[in-house]
C-alpha positions, 0 to 999 in steps of 0.5 A: 491418451498417454501421451495426453496424460504425460503433458498434463502431468507436470502442470501445477498442481494447487497449493496444499491446504498444509502449506497455506496452513504451513504460511498462517503459521509462519506468520503467526510466529512473526511477532511484530508482524502480528502486531502490525496486523492488529495495529492496522485492524485497530486504526482501519476500524476506528477510523472507520466507525470512531467518527460516529461514536463522538460528541464531536464532528472533525469541523465543530469549532469550540472557541472557547477551547482553543489549544486544549491539551490531551486529557484536559477536558471533554476533548480527550486528545485536546483541541487545535488552533480552532477548537476542533477536537483532535481526536475526531479530526485525527479519526477523519484524518485516518479515512483519507490516509488509508483511503489513499494509501489502499486506493493508490496501492490497487491501482499502482499493482494493476498498471505494474502486474500488467506491464510485468507480466506482458513484458516477462511473457512476450520478451523480445523487442516487446518486453526491452521497451517496456522495461527500458520505459520503467528504468527511465521513470526510476531514474527520476526520484519519487518525491522530485516527481510528485511534487512537481506534477501535483504543483501542475494539478487542482489537488484533490483526494481522487487527484492525490490517488492517482499521481500516487499510483502512476508513480510507484508501480515501476518496482511491481513491474520489475518484481512481476517480469523477474518472476513471470521470466523465470516461471516462464519455461517451467514445465507447467507453461510448457504443457499448457501452451502446449495444450492449446492455452491462450496467452491470456489464459498461460499469464493470467492463469498459469503464471501469475498465481504462481508468482503471486507471494512477492506481489503480496509483500509488494502490495503490502508494502506499496501501501506503506509508500502510499501513506507516507508519500500522500503525507509530505506532500501534503506536508509541504502544501501541495497535496491534499487541502485544508478543510479535508483533513490528512495526517500530512496536512495536519502536520503541515498546519501545526508547525507554527504551534511546535512549542506551545501546543507540540501535541498537534505535531505529535498526534498525525506524527504518531499515527503515521508512524504506527501505519507506515512501520505495521504495513512494513511489519507486515510485509516482513512477515508475508515475506517469511510466510510465503518464503517456499524455501521455509516449507520444511521449517 
């Protein structure tokens, strides 16, 4: 009995509530992170609910109100070249861009975590092969890889999500592999193996929860990367195609009217900037809040 107790003792205890509260307090002290979280919450709610509250849909054409400037009439943010309400289009485009961001992040995290945890836990030839494949993928600039593949497929929301996801999981795999490799030799992992725990249990119940902090930060930054990636491939004409709106293809459509109707480019550009910057602020705040070295601060 005493021998069993000596083996179980090194196991990592659950994270105490005091530490969770400390992380929340540190995040709350990061003013830019709180601001970013508020902006993302506002954008998400506005894009989800806003279109139902507007008198115009994103496809309604008011031909007599073409190029109406913002705050000049019933169209709060003006209209585009076809007389469509810019606010309605901006909110519907936000739905698409945020959907792409969150969905691509989720898929890329699943791929990256799986590759990273298998490589870090087993090591050896398998780990070397997997990480060399990750290095090979990282050798290709993501923008050129995105454009090359998107030129060969039929662009749709689902295909763009998958395309962005399969070209953005490599950094996650490297982060997870390094964390798992460092945790692999810790006492609680060795104790779990000594007690007969399966490889799956050790990887996903013991090691992965202790590597969650950098993974959460990487996930937040991956959403920003996915939104930006969708925007520039749509802006270049290879992404989501009209009439389905996205912030990227709204910018593409505005190129011809930069001087005569600048709001057509300013509004989606501001939305992209606000969303991407806010996710980056959240990532910075989470990195500081989840840093164990700051527990005593």
